[in-house]
BALOBA-1460 file (C-alpha; in Angstrom, 3 decimals):
// residues 387
<rec num="1" residu="x" x="216.917" y="21.579" z="201.618"/>
<rec num="2" residu="x" x="219.967" y="20.639" z="203.652"/>
<rec num="3" residu="x" x="222.709" y="23.244" z="203.794"/>
<rec num="4" residu="x" x="226.073" y="22.053" z="202.457"/>
<rec num="5" residu="x" x="228.562" y="20.995" z="205.093"/>
<rec num="6" residu="x" x="231.145" y="23.609" z="205.934"/>
<rec num="7" residu="x" x="234.745" y="22.620" z="205.211"/>
<rec num="8" residu="x" x="236.947" y="22.278" z="208.288"/>
<rec num="9" residu="x" x="238.867" y="25.383" z="209.273"/>
<rec num="10" residu="x" x="242.447" y="25.533" z="208.065"/>
<rec num="11" residu="x" x="244.832" y="25.263" z="211.035"/>
<rec num="12" residu="x" x="246.946" y="28.329" z="211.686"/>
<rec num="13" residu="x" x="250.545" y="27.138" z="212.019"/>
<rec num="14" residu="x" x="252.131" y="30.605" z="212.140"/>
<rec num="15" residu="x" x="253.249" y="32.269" z="215.367"/>
<rec num="16" residu="x" x="251.477" y="35.453" z="216.438"/>
<rec num="17" residu="x" x="253.335" y="38.490" z="217.711"/>
<rec num="18" residu="x" x="252.141" y="37.734" z="221.256"/>
<rec num="19" residu="x" x="253.560" y="34.228" z="220.968"/>
<rec num="20" residu="x" x="256.893" y="35.577" z="219.737"/>
<rec num="21" residu="x" x="256.983" y="38.048" z="222.637"/>
<rec num="22" residu="x" x="256.294" y="35.206" z="225.054"/>
<rec num="23" residu="x" x="259.068" y="33.179" z="223.431"/>
<rec num="24" residu="x" x="261.526" y="36.045" z="223.836"/>
<rec num="25" residu="x" x="260.680" y="36.412" z="227.529"/>
<rec num="26" residu="x" x="260.997" y="32.685" z="228.263"/>
<rec num="27" residu="x" x="264.202" y="32.347" z="226.241"/>
<rec num="28" residu="x" x="265.804" y="35.279" z="228.063"/>
<rec num="29" residu="x" x="264.845" y="33.800" z="231.431"/>
<rec num="30" residu="x" x="266.225" y="30.369" z="230.560"/>
<rec num="31" residu="x" x="269.441" y="31.847" z="229.160"/>
<rec num="32" residu="x" x="269.947" y="33.572" z="232.499"/>
<rec num="33" residu="x" x="268.802" y="30.813" z="234.865"/>
<rec num="34" residu="x" x="269.158" y="27.528" z="232.935"/>
<rec num="35" residu="x" x="272.167" y="27.731" z="230.637"/>
<rec num="36" residu="x" x="274.075" y="24.552" z="229.805"/>
<rec num="37" residu="x" x="276.618" y="24.652" z="232.698"/>
<rec num="38" residu="x" x="273.807" y="25.322" z="235.190"/>
<rec num="39" residu="x" x="271.674" y="22.435" z="233.950"/>
<rec num="40" residu="x" x="274.651" y="20.046" z="233.857"/>
<rec num="41" residu="x" x="275.570" y="20.992" z="237.428"/>
<rec num="42" residu="x" x="271.956" y="20.577" z="238.562"/>
<rec num="43" residu="x" x="271.788" y="17.006" z="237.248"/>
<rec num="44" residu="x" x="274.586" y="16.064" z="239.618"/>
<rec num="45" residu="x" x="272.403" y="16.858" z="242.637"/>
<rec num="46" residu="x" x="269.581" y="14.794" z="244.109"/>
<rec num="47" residu="x" x="266.934" y="17.246" z="242.875"/>
<rec num="48" residu="x" x="267.753" y="19.190" z="239.693"/>
<rec num="49" residu="x" x="264.933" y="21.708" z="240.124"/>
<rec num="50" residu="x" x="265.646" y="25.374" z="240.824"/>
<rec num="51" residu="x" x="262.754" y="26.910" z="242.838"/>
<rec num="52" residu="x" x="263.757" y="30.406" z="241.738"/>
<rec num="53" residu="x" x="263.578" y="29.411" z="238.079"/>
<rec num="54" residu="x" x="260.117" y="27.936" z="238.574"/>
<rec num="55" residu="x" x="258.917" y="31.022" z="240.450"/>
<rec num="56" residu="x" x="260.173" y="33.303" z="237.681"/>
<rec num="57" residu="x" x="258.646" y="31.159" z="234.934"/>
<rec num="58" residu="x" x="255.352" y="30.302" z="236.603"/>
<rec num="59" residu="x" x="254.652" y="33.503" z="238.511"/>
<rec num="60" residu="x" x="256.900" y="36.171" z="237.029"/>
<rec num="61" residu="x" x="256.056" y="35.425" z="233.405"/>
<rec num="62" residu="x" x="252.712" y="33.857" z="234.285"/>
<rec num="63" residu="x" x="253.324" y="30.696" z="232.260"/>
<rec num="64" residu="x" x="251.731" y="28.378" z="234.835"/>
<rec num="65" residu="x" x="248.264" y="29.792" z="234.183"/>
<rec num="66" residu="x" x="248.297" y="30.002" z="230.391"/>
<rec num="67" residu="x" x="245.684" y="27.266" z="229.964"/>
<rec num="68" residu="x" x="243.446" y="28.524" z="232.788"/>
<rec num="69" residu="x" x="240.626" y="31.007" z="232.050"/>
<rec num="70" residu="x" x="240.885" y="34.420" z="233.681"/>
<rec num="71" residu="x" x="237.754" y="33.844" z="235.764"/>
<rec num="72" residu="x" x="239.525" y="30.893" z="237.381"/>
<rec num="73" residu="x" x="242.690" y="32.857" z="238.131"/>
<rec num="74" residu="x" x="244.712" y="32.150" z="234.989"/>
<rec num="75" residu="x" x="245.957" y="34.023" z="231.950"/>
<rec num="76" residu="x" x="243.177" y="32.956" z="229.606"/>
<rec num="77" residu="x" x="245.570" y="31.950" z="226.817"/>
<rec num="78" residu="x" x="245.608" y="28.625" z="224.976"/>
<rec num="79" residu="x" x="247.627" y="25.560" z="224.070"/>
<rec num="80" residu="x" x="249.400" y="27.563" z="221.372"/>
<rec num="81" residu="x" x="251.056" y="29.784" z="223.962"/>
<rec num="82" residu="x" x="251.810" y="26.828" z="226.235"/>
<rec num="83" residu="x" x="253.413" y="25.115" z="223.229"/>
<rec num="84" residu="x" x="255.768" y="28.083" z="222.780"/>
<rec num="85" residu="x" x="256.863" y="27.786" z="226.423"/>
<rec num="86" residu="x" x="257.529" y="24.073" z="225.934"/>
<rec num="87" residu="x" x="259.525" y="24.725" z="222.764"/>
<rec num="88" residu="x" x="261.846" y="26.944" z="224.782"/>
<rec num="89" residu="x" x="262.025" y="24.467" z="227.669"/>
<rec num="90" residu="x" x="262.956" y="21.812" z="225.113"/>
<rec num="91" residu="x" x="265.693" y="24.053" z="223.693"/>
<rec num="92" residu="x" x="267.282" y="24.347" z="227.124"/>
<rec num="93" residu="x" x="266.251" y="20.951" z="228.624"/>
<rec num="94" residu="x" x="265.543" y="22.975" z="231.762"/>
<rec num="95" residu="x" x="264.419" y="20.937" z="234.780"/>
<rec num="96" residu="x" x="260.948" y="22.413" z="235.342"/>
<rec num="97" residu="x" x="257.628" y="20.634" z="236.037"/>
<rec num="98" residu="x" x="255.797" y="22.658" z="233.406"/>
<rec num="99" residu="x" x="254.560" y="19.803" z="231.216"/>
<rec num="100" residu="x" x="253.387" y="17.648" z="234.094"/>
<rec num="101" residu="x" x="251.851" y="20.369" z="236.285"/>
<rec num="102" residu="x" x="250.886" y="23.325" z="234.067"/>
<rec num="103" residu="x" x="249.677" y="21.161" z="231.190"/>
<rec num="104" residu="x" x="248.661" y="17.616" z="232.192"/>
<rec num="105" residu="x" x="247.464" y="18.217" z="235.765"/>
<rec num="106" residu="x" x="245.954" y="21.588" z="234.852"/>
<rec num="107" residu="x" x="244.093" y="20.208" z="231.836"/>
<rec num="108" residu="x" x="242.797" y="17.311" z="233.948"/>
<rec num="109" residu="x" x="241.372" y="19.729" z="236.505"/>
<rec num="110" residu="x" x="239.906" y="21.966" z="233.796"/>
<rec num="111" residu="x" x="237.816" y="19.023" z="232.632"/>
<rec num="112" residu="x" x="236.287" y="18.816" z="236.117"/>
<rec num="113" residu="x" x="235.510" y="22.494" z="236.659"/>
<rec num="114" residu="x" x="231.961" y="23.383" z="235.675"/>
<rec num="115" residu="x" x="230.791" y="26.719" z="237.023"/>
<rec num="116" residu="x" x="234.025" y="27.392" z="238.840"/>
<rec num="117" residu="x" x="233.292" y="25.848" z="242.234"/>
<rec num="118" residu="x" x="234.489" y="22.925" z="244.291"/>
<rec num="119" residu="x" x="237.893" y="21.611" z="245.333"/>
<rec num="120" residu="x" x="239.038" y="21.163" z="241.713"/>
<rec num="121" residu="x" x="238.544" y="24.868" z="241.010"/>
<rec num="122" residu="x" x="240.365" y="25.890" z="244.195"/>
<rec num="123" residu="x" x="243.333" y="23.678" z="243.332"/>
<rec num="124" residu="x" x="243.311" y="24.924" z="239.759"/>
<rec num="125" residu="x" x="243.625" y="28.521" z="240.941"/>
<rec num="126" residu="x" x="246.651" y="27.574" z="243.033"/>
<rec num="127" residu="x" x="248.312" y="25.864" z="240.074"/>
<rec num="128" residu="x" x="247.576" y="28.848" z="237.824"/>
<rec num="129" residu="x" x="249.250" y="31.215" z="240.264"/>
<rec num="130" residu="x" x="252.379" y="29.062" z="240.401"/>
<rec num="131" residu="x" x="252.080" y="28.775" z="244.169"/>
<rec num="132" residu="x" x="251.690" y="24.999" z="243.996"/>
<rec num="133" residu="x" x="252.394" y="22.184" z="241.558"/>
<rec num="134" residu="x" x="250.548" y="18.941" z="240.909"/>
<rec num="135" residu="x" x="251.140" y="15.758" z="238.950"/>
<rec num="136" residu="x" x="248.784" y="13.149" z="237.608"/>
<rec num="137" residu="x" x="249.760" y="9.927" z="239.388"/>
<rec num="138" residu="x" x="250.109" y="7.677" z="236.349"/>
<rec num="139" residu="x" x="253.282" y="6.278" z="234.764"/>
<rec num="140" residu="x" x="254.986" y="8.793" z="232.462"/>
<rec num="141" residu="x" x="254.672" y="6.304" z="229.592"/>
<rec num="142" residu="x" x="250.855" y="6.180" z="229.797"/>
<rec num="143" residu="x" x="249.224" y="7.046" z="226.439"/>
<rec num="144" residu="x" x="246.037" y="9.153" z="226.311"/>
<rec num="145" residu="x" x="243.829" y="6.087" z="225.889"/>
<rec num="146" residu="x" x="245.726" y="3.851" z="228.298"/>
<rec num="147" residu="x" x="244.948" y="5.116" z="231.785"/>
<rec num="148" residu="x" x="242.050" y="2.765" z="232.501"/>
<rec num="149" residu="x" x="243.917" y="0.384" z="234.822"/>
<rec num="150" residu="x" x="244.087" y="2.091" z="238.224"/>
<rec num="151" residu="x" x="246.514" y="0.581" z="240.724"/>
<rec num="152" residu="x" x="245.390" y="2.621" z="243.745"/>
<rec num="153" residu="x" x="242.373" y="1.376" z="245.684"/>
<rec num="154" residu="x" x="240.163" y="2.625" z="248.489"/>
<rec num="155" residu="x" x="240.985" y="1.315" z="251.936"/>
<rec num="156" residu="x" x="237.543" y="0.120" z="252.933"/>
<rec num="157" residu="x" x="235.989" y="3.584" z="252.753"/>
<rec num="158" residu="x" x="233.297" y="4.251" z="250.169"/>
<rec num="159" residu="x" x="233.691" y="7.316" z="248.019"/>
<rec num="160" residu="x" x="231.670" y="10.021" z="249.694"/>
<rec num="161" residu="x" x="231.035" y="13.673" z="249.046"/>
<rec num="162" residu="x" x="233.742" y="15.737" z="247.431"/>
<rec num="163" residu="x" x="234.692" y="17.240" z="250.798"/>
<rec num="164" residu="x" x="235.066" y="13.876" z="252.531"/>
<rec num="165" residu="x" x="238.461" y="12.330" z="253.092"/>
<rec num="166" residu="x" x="238.996" y="8.792" z="251.849"/>
<rec num="167" residu="x" x="241.836" y="6.433" z="252.714"/>
<rec num="168" residu="x" x="243.870" y="5.242" z="249.716"/>
<rec num="169" residu="x" x="246.299" y="2.363" z="249.254"/>
<rec num="170" residu="x" x="248.484" y="1.373" z="246.328"/>
<rec num="171" residu="x" x="251.606" y="2.194" z="244.338"/>
<rec num="172" residu="x" x="252.289" y="3.859" z="240.995"/>
<rec num="173" residu="x" x="255.705" y="3.505" z="239.374"/>
<rec num="174" residu="x" x="257.423" y="5.910" z="237.011"/>
<rec num="175" residu="x" x="255.593" y="9.155" z="237.839"/>
<rec num="176" residu="x" x="257.411" y="12.160" z="236.360"/>
<rec num="177" residu="x" x="258.160" y="15.226" z="238.517"/>
<rec num="178" residu="x" x="256.607" y="13.664" z="241.609"/>
<rec num="179" residu="x" x="259.620" y="14.805" z="243.656"/>
<rec num="180" residu="x" x="258.517" y="18.450" z="243.515"/>
<rec num="181" residu="x" x="254.746" y="18.037" z="243.399"/>
<rec num="182" residu="x" x="252.655" y="19.526" z="246.173"/>
<rec num="183" residu="x" x="249.527" y="17.617" z="245.184"/>
<rec num="184" residu="x" x="249.012" y="14.199" z="243.601"/>
<rec num="185" residu="x" x="245.984" y="13.607" z="241.370"/>
<rec num="186" residu="x" x="245.336" y="9.908" z="241.923"/>
<rec num="187" residu="x" x="242.967" y="8.004" z="239.594"/>
<rec num="188" residu="x" x="241.177" y="5.009" z="241.111"/>
<rec num="189" residu="x" x="238.371" y="2.762" z="239.936"/>
<rec num="190" residu="x" x="235.993" y="4.867" z="242.036"/>
<rec num="191" residu="x" x="237.130" y="8.300" z="240.849"/>
<rec num="192" residu="x" x="239.899" y="10.911" z="240.936"/>
<rec num="193" residu="x" x="241.365" y="11.963" z="244.285"/>
<rec num="194" residu="x" x="243.612" y="14.834" z="245.342"/>
<rec num="195" residu="x" x="246.294" y="13.751" z="247.819"/>
<rec num="196" residu="x" x="248.726" y="16.084" z="249.544"/>
<rec num="197" residu="x" x="252.252" y="14.915" z="248.749"/>
<rec num="198" residu="x" x="253.442" y="15.743" z="252.267"/>
<rec num="199" residu="x" x="250.540" y="13.966" z="253.984"/>
<rec num="200" residu="x" x="251.054" y="10.926" z="256.229"/>
<rec num="201" residu="x" x="250.999" y="7.662" z="254.319"/>
<rec num="202" residu="x" x="252.531" y="9.131" z="251.145"/>
<rec num="203" residu="x" x="256.006" y="7.945" z="250.132"/>
<rec num="204" residu="x" x="257.914" y="9.211" z="247.092"/>
<rec num="205" residu="x" x="260.827" y="6.929" z="246.205"/>
<rec num="206" residu="x" x="263.142" y="8.331" z="243.498"/>
<rec num="207" residu="x" x="264.042" y="6.073" z="240.596"/>
<rec num="208" residu="x" x="267.167" y="6.221" z="238.457"/>
<rec num="209" residu="x" x="265.941" y="7.800" z="235.200"/>
<rec num="210" residu="x" x="267.668" y="8.002" z="231.854"/>
<rec num="211" residu="x" x="266.807" y="11.700" z="231.682"/>
<rec num="212" residu="x" x="268.282" y="13.341" z="234.769"/>
<rec num="213" residu="x" x="266.488" y="16.612" z="234.006"/>
<rec num="214" residu="x" x="263.053" y="15.019" z="234.551"/>
<rec num="215" residu="x" x="263.221" y="12.678" z="237.562"/>
<rec num="216" residu="x" x="260.856" y="9.745" z="237.973"/>
<rec num="217" residu="x" x="259.593" y="8.245" z="241.207"/>
<rec num="218" residu="x" x="257.442" y="5.487" z="242.635"/>
<rec num="219" residu="x" x="254.484" y="6.749" z="244.664"/>
<rec num="220" residu="x" x="253.310" y="4.519" z="247.480"/>
<rec num="221" residu="x" x="250.106" y="5.319" z="249.344"/>
<rec num="222" residu="x" x="249.463" y="3.569" z="252.644"/>
<rec num="223" residu="x" x="246.214" y="4.760" z="254.152"/>
<rec num="224" residu="x" x="246.777" y="8.216" z="252.662"/>
<rec num="225" residu="x" x="243.900" y="10.696" z="252.869"/>
<rec num="226" residu="x" x="242.459" y="11.886" z="249.577"/>
<rec num="227" residu="x" x="239.689" y="14.290" z="248.586"/>
<rec num="228" residu="x" x="237.327" y="13.071" z="245.886"/>
<rec num="229" residu="x" x="237.380" y="15.401" z="242.879"/>
<rec num="230" residu="x" x="235.258" y="13.390" z="240.445"/>
<rec num="231" residu="x" x="233.462" y="10.069" z="240.133"/>
<rec num="232" residu="x" x="234.699" y="7.264" z="237.907"/>
<rec num="233" residu="x" x="233.031" y="8.459" z="234.703"/>
<rec num="234" residu="x" x="234.152" y="12.078" z="234.947"/>
<rec num="235" residu="x" x="237.579" y="10.969" z="236.144"/>
<rec num="236" residu="x" x="238.198" y="8.829" z="233.059"/>
<rec num="237" residu="x" x="237.251" y="11.703" z="230.746"/>
<rec num="238" residu="x" x="239.398" y="14.189" z="232.663"/>
<rec num="239" residu="x" x="242.463" y="11.935" z="232.767"/>
<rec num="240" residu="x" x="242.214" y="11.236" z="229.047"/>
<rec num="241" residu="x" x="241.941" y="14.976" z="228.352"/>
<rec num="242" residu="x" x="244.981" y="15.701" z="230.489"/>
<rec num="243" residu="x" x="247.094" y="13.007" z="228.836"/>
<rec num="244" residu="x" x="245.959" y="14.075" z="225.358"/>
<rec num="245" residu="x" x="247.104" y="17.635" z="226.032"/>
<rec num="246" residu="x" x="250.355" y="16.315" z="227.477"/>
<rec num="247" residu="x" x="251.070" y="14.170" z="224.426"/>
<rec num="248" residu="x" x="250.162" y="16.971" z="222.037"/>
<rec num="249" residu="x" x="252.327" y="19.613" z="223.685"/>
<rec num="250" residu="x" x="255.175" y="17.173" z="224.303"/>
<rec num="251" residu="x" x="255.639" y="17.394" z="220.525"/>
<rec num="252" residu="x" x="256.478" y="21.082" z="220.963"/>
<rec num="253" residu="x" x="259.111" y="20.216" z="223.567"/>
<rec num="254" residu="x" x="260.563" y="17.678" z="221.130"/>
<rec num="255" residu="x" x="260.526" y="20.332" z="218.400"/>
<rec num="256" residu="x" x="262.470" y="22.788" z="220.554"/>
<rec num="257" residu="x" x="264.974" y="20.089" z="221.432"/>
<rec num="258" residu="x" x="265.498" y="19.165" z="217.768"/>
<rec num="259" residu="x" x="265.866" y="22.814" z="216.749"/>
<rec num="260" residu="x" x="268.583" y="23.376" z="219.353"/>
<rec num="261" residu="x" x="270.456" y="20.267" z="218.225"/>
<rec num="262" residu="x" x="270.343" y="21.354" z="214.591"/>
<rec num="263" residu="x" x="271.345" y="24.959" z="215.319"/>
<rec num="264" residu="x" x="274.183" y="23.949" z="217.613"/>
<rec num="265" residu="x" x="275.469" y="21.352" z="215.137"/>
<rec num="266" residu="x" x="275.485" y="23.824" z="212.245"/>
<rec num="267" residu="x" x="277.303" y="26.371" z="214.412"/>
<rec num="268" residu="x" x="279.924" y="23.864" z="215.539"/>
<rec num="269" residu="x" x="280.630" y="22.478" z="212.067"/>
<rec num="270" residu="x" x="281.177" y="26.009" z="210.786"/>
<rec num="271" residu="x" x="283.792" y="26.684" z="213.458"/>
<rec num="272" residu="x" x="285.510" y="23.281" z="213.551"/>
<rec num="273" residu="x" x="288.237" y="22.993" z="210.921"/>
<rec num="274" residu="x" x="289.950" y="19.988" z="209.348"/>
<rec num="275" residu="x" x="292.418" y="20.153" z="206.446"/>
<rec num="276" residu="x" x="292.167" y="23.942" z="206.723"/>
<rec num="277" residu="x" x="288.436" y="23.855" z="205.933"/>
<rec num="278" residu="x" x="285.277" y="24.035" z="208.099"/>
<rec num="279" residu="x" x="284.000" y="20.487" z="208.539"/>
<rec num="280" residu="x" x="280.552" y="21.798" z="207.722"/>
<rec num="281" residu="x" x="281.680" y="22.355" z="204.161"/>
<rec num="282" residu="x" x="282.181" y="18.617" z="203.613"/>
<rec num="283" residu="x" x="279.482" y="17.329" z="201.312"/>
<rec num="284" residu="x" x="278.532" y="14.309" z="203.398"/>
<rec num="285" residu="x" x="277.928" y="16.482" z="206.467"/>
<rec num="286" residu="x" x="275.977" y="19.016" z="204.417"/>
<rec num="287" residu="x" x="273.636" y="16.261" z="203.278"/>
<rec num="288" residu="x" x="273.075" y="15.019" z="206.836"/>
<rec num="289" residu="x" x="272.284" y="18.482" z="208.163"/>
<rec num="290" residu="x" x="270.049" y="19.300" z="205.202"/>
<rec num="291" residu="x" x="268.068" y="16.114" z="205.829"/>
<rec num="292" residu="x" x="267.770" y="16.989" z="209.486"/>
<rec num="293" residu="x" x="266.554" y="20.491" z="208.605"/>
<rec num="294" residu="x" x="263.776" y="18.992" z="206.476"/>
<rec num="295" residu="x" x="262.738" y="16.758" z="209.367"/>
<rec num="296" residu="x" x="262.706" y="19.653" z="211.827"/>
<rec num="297" residu="x" x="260.564" y="21.782" z="209.509"/>
<rec num="298" residu="x" x="258.077" y="18.922" z="209.168"/>
<rec num="299" residu="x" x="258.112" y="18.398" z="212.932"/>
<rec num="300" residu="x" x="257.287" y="22.068" z="213.428"/>
<rec num="301" residu="x" x="254.228" y="21.717" z="211.201"/>
<rec num="302" residu="x" x="253.046" y="18.601" z="213.064"/>
<rec num="303" residu="x" x="253.623" y="20.107" z="216.517"/>
<rec num="304" residu="x" x="251.940" y="23.399" z="215.634"/>
<rec num="305" residu="x" x="248.986" y="21.549" z="214.131"/>
<rec num="306" residu="x" x="248.531" y="19.575" z="217.346"/>
<rec num="307" residu="x" x="248.752" y="22.711" z="219.503"/>
<rec num="308" residu="x" x="246.266" y="24.554" z="217.280"/>
<rec num="309" residu="x" x="243.837" y="21.614" z="217.293"/>
<rec num="310" residu="x" x="243.941" y="21.475" z="221.090"/>
<rec num="311" residu="x" x="243.554" y="25.251" z="221.357"/>
<rec num="312" residu="x" x="240.497" y="25.368" z="219.107"/>
<rec num="313" residu="x" x="238.882" y="22.242" z="220.537"/>
<rec num="314" residu="x" x="238.911" y="20.608" z="217.130"/>
<rec num="315" residu="x" x="237.230" y="17.200" z="216.880"/>
<rec num="316" residu="x" x="240.358" y="16.114" z="215.007"/>
<rec num="317" residu="x" x="242.586" y="16.896" z="218.007"/>
<rec num="318" residu="x" x="243.199" y="13.198" z="218.867"/>
<rec num="319" residu="x" x="244.323" y="12.568" z="215.289"/>
<rec num="320" residu="x" x="246.519" y="15.685" z="215.223"/>
<rec num="321" residu="x" x="248.132" y="14.678" z="218.527"/>
<rec num="322" residu="x" x="248.740" y="11.110" z="217.359"/>
<rec num="323" residu="x" x="250.320" y="12.336" z="214.109"/>
<rec num="324" residu="x" x="252.542" y="14.800" z="215.982"/>
<rec num="325" residu="x" x="253.785" y="12.209" z="218.449"/>
<rec num="326" residu="x" x="254.241" y="9.524" z="215.805"/>
<rec num="327" residu="x" x="256.593" y="11.873" z="213.932"/>
<rec num="328" residu="x" x="258.184" y="14.320" z="216.373"/>
<rec num="329" residu="x" x="259.591" y="11.776" z="218.798"/>
<rec num="330" residu="x" x="261.694" y="10.175" z="216.069"/>
<rec num="331" residu="x" x="262.893" y="13.556" z="214.792"/>
<rec num="332" residu="x" x="264.028" y="14.587" z="218.272"/>
<rec num="333" residu="x" x="266.001" y="11.380" z="218.742"/>
<rec num="334" residu="x" x="267.580" y="11.653" z="215.284"/>
<rec num="335" residu="x" x="268.525" y="15.298" z="215.866"/>
<rec num="336" residu="x" x="270.117" y="14.499" z="219.213"/>
<rec num="337" residu="x" x="272.038" y="11.547" z="217.757"/>
<rec num="338" residu="x" x="273.362" y="13.695" z="214.903"/>
<rec num="339" residu="x" x="274.307" y="16.403" z="217.380"/>
<rec num="340" residu="x" x="276.414" y="13.969" z="219.400"/>
<rec num="341" residu="x" x="278.024" y="12.365" z="216.360"/>
<rec num="342" residu="x" x="278.798" y="15.525" z="214.389"/>
<rec num="343" residu="x" x="280.374" y="17.150" z="217.424"/>
<rec num="344" residu="x" x="282.985" y="14.405" z="217.350"/>
<rec num="345" residu="x" x="284.935" y="13.756" z="220.527"/>
<rec num="346" residu="x" x="283.577" y="16.763" z="222.461"/>
<rec num="347" residu="x" x="280.031" y="15.513" z="221.888"/>
<rec num="348" residu="x" x="280.819" y="12.359" z="223.856"/>
<rec num="349" residu="x" x="281.886" y="14.206" z="227.016"/>
<rec num="350" residu="x" x="279.878" y="15.050" z="230.121"/>
<rec num="351" residu="x" x="280.998" y="18.672" z="229.871"/>
<rec num="352" residu="x" x="279.099" y="19.225" z="226.622"/>
<rec num="353" residu="x" x="275.281" y="19.355" z="226.948"/>
<rec num="354" residu="x" x="274.646" y="17.108" z="223.920"/>
<rec num="355" residu="x" x="274.165" y="14.070" z="226.147"/>
<rec num="356" residu="x" x="271.361" y="15.845" z="228.026"/>
<rec num="357" residu="x" x="269.470" y="16.353" z="224.788"/>
<rec num="358" residu="x" x="269.952" y="12.759" z="223.703"/>
<rec num="359" residu="x" x="268.697" y="11.468" z="227.044"/>
<rec num="360" residu="x" x="265.711" y="13.823" z="227.048"/>
<rec num="361" residu="x" x="264.861" y="12.834" z="223.474"/>
<rec num="362" residu="x" x="265.054" y="9.112" z="224.258"/>
<rec num="363" residu="x" x="262.980" y="9.512" z="227.422"/>
<rec num="364" residu="x" x="260.397" y="11.642" z="225.607"/>
<rec num="365" residu="x" x="260.104" y="9.026" z="222.859"/>
<rec num="366" residu="x" x="258.155" y="6.748" z="225.208"/>
<rec num="367" residu="x" x="256.382" y="9.460" z="227.219"/>
<rec num="368" residu="x" x="252.595" y="9.505" z="226.874"/>
<rec num="369" residu="x" x="252.811" y="6.613" z="224.447"/>
<rec num="370" residu="x" x="255.392" y="5.342" z="221.985"/>
<rec num="371" residu="x" x="255.593" y="6.401" z="218.351"/>
<rec num="372" residu="x" x="254.380" y="2.930" z="217.366"/>
<rec num="373" residu="x" x="251.384" y="3.246" z="219.652"/>
<rec num="374" residu="x" x="250.509" y="6.627" z="218.173"/>
<rec num="375" residu="x" x="250.851" y="5.249" z="214.640"/>
<rec num="376" residu="x" x="248.340" y="2.570" z="215.574"/>
<rec num="377" residu="x" x="246.075" y="5.326" z="216.927"/>
<rec num="378" residu="x" x="246.394" y="7.210" z="213.626"/>
<rec num="379" residu="x" x="245.394" y="4.067" z="211.747"/>
<rec num="380" residu="x" x="242.366" y="3.562" z="213.982"/>
<rec num="381" residu="x" x="241.233" y="7.192" z="213.854"/>
<rec num="382" residu="x" x="241.705" y="7.413" z="210.094"/>
<rec num="383" residu="x" x="240.142" y="3.966" z="209.581"/>
<rec num="384" residu="x" x="243.238" y="2.657" z="207.823"/>
<rec num="385" residu="x" x="244.964" y="-0.724" z="208.135"/>
<rec num="386" residu="x" x="247.249" y="-0.687" z="211.158"/>
<rec num="387" residu="x" x="251.009" y="-0.698" z="210.443"/>
């Protein structure tokens, strides 16, 4: 007699005490090192990153190694804890390569590490310690299922053993955080290669991004030396896993961004007076902020569900990620737009940080796939007619 199928486990959307403690530590650090005037001033420079902030976040708090098991040099935590860090980074729009290095690149390498040996494991330990950063050399807009078209090719050298150097040629446009990466994870048709960013034949040309807190660049490889980390089959699986984690936890960054916009807007409309009354008491503004609150609460549920699905290795993780991105990106943009509009004239100035949140929200709305693309993925995964 066949045993009845067990119902799927109910996702835990609540925050644990450890997660709240982590949030408090990250929020205190960002309040000290990445407040609004500091971030605004940083965007006026060529490179907005603060090495001391990254060292404190990655090494001091240990956030860089949250996804890495302890036996590989990490903290042995999960995507839930990494999601909390990204919520706080979203609240401050701090320029830090956490999403690209500590989530996407780290998750890609984790898919390649078997028993803990090889160049992938050695690089993973360096990323977990915060000593180095890495980026996956694909356009920032690449969805989890869309990284099959490699633009970098081998320069006449067959892929050899994992310790052999191979010459690579090609260009990849729109790579996020490439300006501060120490290592580039380059997918090719033959496999995944690790390329030192400072090596001969590697050029990083900055682009003009909408979001000045997360710079983009074009990577050009001209006979650059790369170490083979995985063959074509394993590479495709690893890259998809890295991008899936990136898309899922990007929803938490969007949640943090939306929460800040709502909180700041409510605070401002309580203090701003017209006709001897707080503007927040006007019925039309109450309705707009109440609607936004409902959207933010729903976004929190979607983002937490995606983080929990990734953390538990749920077979429904692709669906949870697609749902989260299909919803949270629009909420973040709406929250940022309302923040600018309900702040009135001050919200339109460069001195107020509202424009940073709007730009981050708009840039995030096409990162790792558009909302429309994720809705199509939901339809496919749920076997429903596509929108």
